[in-house]
Every structure is written in C-alpha cells, then in structure tokens.
N, C-alpha and C positions, 0 to 999 in steps of 0.2 A: 930686150926684155918687155913682157907685155904689160899693160897697165894692171892687171890682175896681180902679178908678181911685184910690181913695183910698189903697191900700195897695201900689201898684206905681208905677214911675217909667217914663218914656218908653221904648219899645221900641228894642231893636237888631232885628236881622232874621234870624232861621233860615231857611235856603234862600230868601233874598231875599222873604220872604212880603211880599205887599202887600194881603192881603185886610183889610176892616176888621172889627172884631169881630161886628158885627151880621151878616154874610154869612157868616162862617167857621164850617164844622164842627169845626175842631180849633183848640185854644188853645197856643200854645207859652208856658211860664211858667218863668222862673228864680226859683230862692229860695238865695241864696249864703250860707245860715247856715253858720258855721264857728266855733262857740262851745266845744263839748265835745271837740274832738279832742285824744287822749291819745298819738298816735305822731308822725304828720306832718300839721300843717296845710296849708291851702293851698286846700280844696275850695270857697272863697269866689269863686275864679276859674274854676269849672267851668262855670259857665252861658255865660259869654262865650267861653270856649275851645271849647264845642261849637258855638256860634254861628259862629265863625270856621270852624271845621273843616268845616262843611256847606257854605260857600261854596267849598270846594276838591274838593267830590266831585261825581261825576255823580248827577243826580237820579233818573236811570232804575233801577229795580229789575229785575235781569234774572230772580231767581226769580219775582218776581210778574207780569212784563212790564207793568209799570205806572210812569207817569212821577209822581213826587212832586209835580211842579209843578201836577198836575191836581186835587190836592188842596187843598180849601178851608181854609187855615191862617193864623192872625193870631199874631203874636208880641206878647204883652202887656207885655214889659219883665221886670224883676225886683222881687218884693217887697221892701219897705223892712224892713231887719233891725233887730231889737232883741235885746240881750243877755238880756232877761227872757223865759226859755223859756216859761213859761205863757202870757204874753202873745203870744209868736211863734206858739206853737201854735194860740191863738184867733184870729190874724190870718190864719194859713195856713186854717184852718177856714172862716172867714167868705167868703174869696175863692174857695175850692174849692167850697163850697155854692152860692154864687152863680153860677158857671160851670156847674154842674151843672143848676140850675134852669132856665139858660137854654138847656139841651139840648146843650151841647158836649162833645166829647171833648177830653182834657187830657194833654198830654205836659209834665211838669215835670223839670227838671234843677237838681241841687244842686250845691253844698251836701251837709252831713254827712246821714247816714241818718236822723238825729232828725225831719227834716221829713216822714218818711213818717207818722209819728203824727198830725200836724196834717192832712195830706191825707186820712187814713183818717177822721178826726172829721167833716171837710167831707162827705165822701161819705157816711156813715152818716147825717149831720144831713138831707142833701137827698135820699137814695134809700132809706134803711133799710137792710135786711141787706146787708153787704159780704163777699165773699169775697177773700182776698190770696194770690197766689202770689209769694214773695220769692226771689230769687236772691242767695244771699249766702254767702261763705266761713264766715261766724260765725253761731251761733244768735242773738246779741243778746238773750238771755233771763235776764240779771241783773235781780236785783230792784233793786239800785243799784250805781253804780260810783263810786269816789272820792266817796262822799257824795250823788251825785246819782240821781236816781229818772227823770230824763227826760234822755236823753243816747244817744249812739250806740251804747252798749254795753247799753242796756235797752229800745231802741225796741219790738223784737218782743214783749217781755213786756207792755209797756204796751198794744199793739195787741191781744195776747190777751185782756188784761182787758176790752178796748172791745167786741171782735166776737165773743169766744169762741175758745178755742184750736182748736175743730173746724173752724174756718173758715180755717185757715191753713195753708198748706205752705211750708217752707222748702227751697229746692232748691240742691244745690252744696255743702252744708257739709262742712268738714274740719277744724274748729277751734271748740273750746267751752270754757266754764268747767264745773266739777263741777255747780255749782248750776243752770246753764242746762239740761245734759243732764237732770238729775233732774226739772226742771220739764216739759221735752217729754215725758219717759216717763210722768210721773204724770198729765199732763193730755191726752194723746192728741193732740199736734201732730205732724203728719204731716213727716218729714225724710227727704229724698232726698240722700244724700251723694254728693261727686264721685267717689269710688270706685264706688258703684252706677253711676252714669252712664258712667264708663269702662268697667266690666265688661259692661253691660247695654245701653248706648247711648241716645239721645234718644228713640227710640220707645217704649222700655221706660218711661222717666220720664213721657212724655205719658200712657201707659196708667195709671201709678200715680195721676195726677193726676184722672183721670176721676171717681173717686167724689167729690171735692170738687166738681168742676165741675158734676156732674149735679145737685146739689142746687137749682142754678137762682140767679139773682140776679146783681147786677152783680158784674164782676171788676176788681180793680186789681191791677197787675203792678209789683213794685218790683225794680229792677235795681242791687245793690251792686256796682260795677264790679270790687270785689275777688274775686268770684265766679270771674272770670277768672285764669288762671296768670300770676303777674308776667312771664313771658316775653312775654307778648303784651299785657299792660295794667300797665306798671309803675309809672304816674303814679296811685296810689291812696293813700289815706290810711292803710289799714292792710293792707298786703299779705301775702298768705298763700301759700307754696309748695303745689304738687301741685293746682292748680285746673284749671277746665275749659278747654277750647280755644275759640276763638270760633264754630267751626262746630258745637261741641256746644250751646252757649248759644243760638246761632241757630237751630238746629234744633227745640230745645223752644220758644223764643220764638215762632216762625212757626207752630208748631203750635197755638199758643194764639190766633191771630189771629181765628179763627171763633167765638170766645167772645163772650158779652155784654160786652165790654170797655168801659169809659168813661175809664179813665185808665192812664198808665204814669208811674213816675218812674225816672229814672236818677241815682243819688247816689255821693258820694265821690271824684269825679274831682279830683285835685289836680295840675293840668297842669305845674306847674313841676319835677316829678321826671321828666320825660322831654322829648322833643324834638318832641312833638306826637301820637305815634302813639295813645296811650290816648283822646286827644279825638276823632281820626278814627273809631276804632273806635265809640266811642260815638254819634257823629253816624251812622254807617253803620247801626248797629242801630236807630237810631231811623226813619231812612229806610226800611229794609227792613220795619221792623213797619208804619209807617203805610201803606205801599204794599201791603202783603199785607191789612190791614184793608180799605183803599179799593178793592182788586181785587174782595174779597169783597162789598163793598157795591154795586160796579159790576155 
C-alpha cells in the first residue's frame, strides 16, 4: 500500500474526474484540517463544497479557450485528519512528496491555512528548493499564537524558516500583527499589499514577482480565500474588509500559469457562512488555473 492510499480515504469527484492515479497528470486532494481556527470554524467542509461546486460549473475556460475535461485529473479523496499537528504535517509531507516523485501536479483544497506548511515540507523533500507565492489578507508571520507555534496565524513564519524568507512573496495583504510586520521588514520577505494592487494593477503585481520567479526552481501557489474582499467571498474563516476583487486575483493567478508550477492550494473556505458563492468562486479559480496551465502545455 502506498503512502497516498494509507493516508487518504476513497475519493469524491472534482469535475467528475474519472482518470486513475497512474494515468493522471493532475491530482486533486482534500485536507479538511480545522483544528486551530480562532474566529469562525468550518473549513473542514471546504473540500467537499468545492467538489460539489465544480459540478455546477461549465468546464470550459473562455480565457484559455481550453476544456477542463481534457485535463487528465484524478481525485484522491481526503487525507485522514489527526489533531496532533506535528503528526498531521508529517502525514501531509509524506503524501505530497510521494505525489511529486510520481511526477504529478497537485491541487489541494483545505482546510485551514496550516496545511500549507506540510505541503511545502513535502515539496522540499521531493524537489529541493521551492518558491512560494501566497495570496492572503494576513501575513501569518507570528512566532506563536495562543501558545501554538504551528497554526493558521504562524504558517508563513514556519515556512520562511524552512525555505528561507527570500523565497516567499505574500500578495494581497491588508492586516498584520506588529510582530509579523517587524519580521518581514527585517528578513526581506516580499509583501504586495491589496492597496498596491488596487492602485497599480495586477500587471504591476506580476512584474513585482519577477525577481522571485527568475531565480528558478519549482513554484507553489497558496490561495487563502480571505485575500478576496468579503463582498465576493464571505464564507472564509477570518474575513478582512478592503480585499481584492476576483478579477484582480484571477489576473495575477493566470499570469503565473507559465511558471514551473507543481502545486496549488486553496484554503480557509468555511462554506456554511454563505449560500455557496465562495465555493463556486474557489472552484472557478481552480478550473481557470488548471486550464491555463493545460493550454500552455498543449
């Protein structure tokens, strides 16, 4: 039995995917971890909400002129959850590293943002040096939060310690702790604020990411859905006003489709806080992104 089979349960079906693991180029994986939430819980229901939302959407991407059904994708189901966070991170690391060694691209839906730490560990173990572009309303750069060093509010700090602060860019920020701000200023983490994007546009943001991307090596993209303004994505665990509009996020995201991307995560969806529009938006972003990558491959 492989590690992937050991730590995941039988699949649902994102986009009615029917490919086997062996023949798929892309793997869809749910990680419904919802342990350290400090405002609104419920992200454990995120993966299934995105799967269900995907079934209501047209699979054709007009921007890419590409049909998502032509993409070879396998839904591996959800990783079994434990509340032992170091063990949970190790479990994610083992599954992700196995998937990477098998040559797949990976889409992960959470779950709280803490899962990105385990994903990065798995990518690093399998691929070596990793770059991270993280879309988030918050810096998530505290050293600890309510006595926890591994949680949704410290995840980017732990990642910076693992891959180096020079290999991280956080995009769409508009809220932070004084401690987190001091850390990014002292360590040189690139921060592109929501106000920067509003004033200068997505194309400027993409240009600002070029020095990070030019260093080469595999890229991971993490989308905390609270990067979007709550008017468009209300069903998140820690909403923050004055966020990005969907077309601003999409413009930057699709501009990254030509990079050496191996994986994408979408986190912090808590679907019970709206009537389904945030899950639909999350599913649409995933479809558009994998279609843009697929079109470039084709």
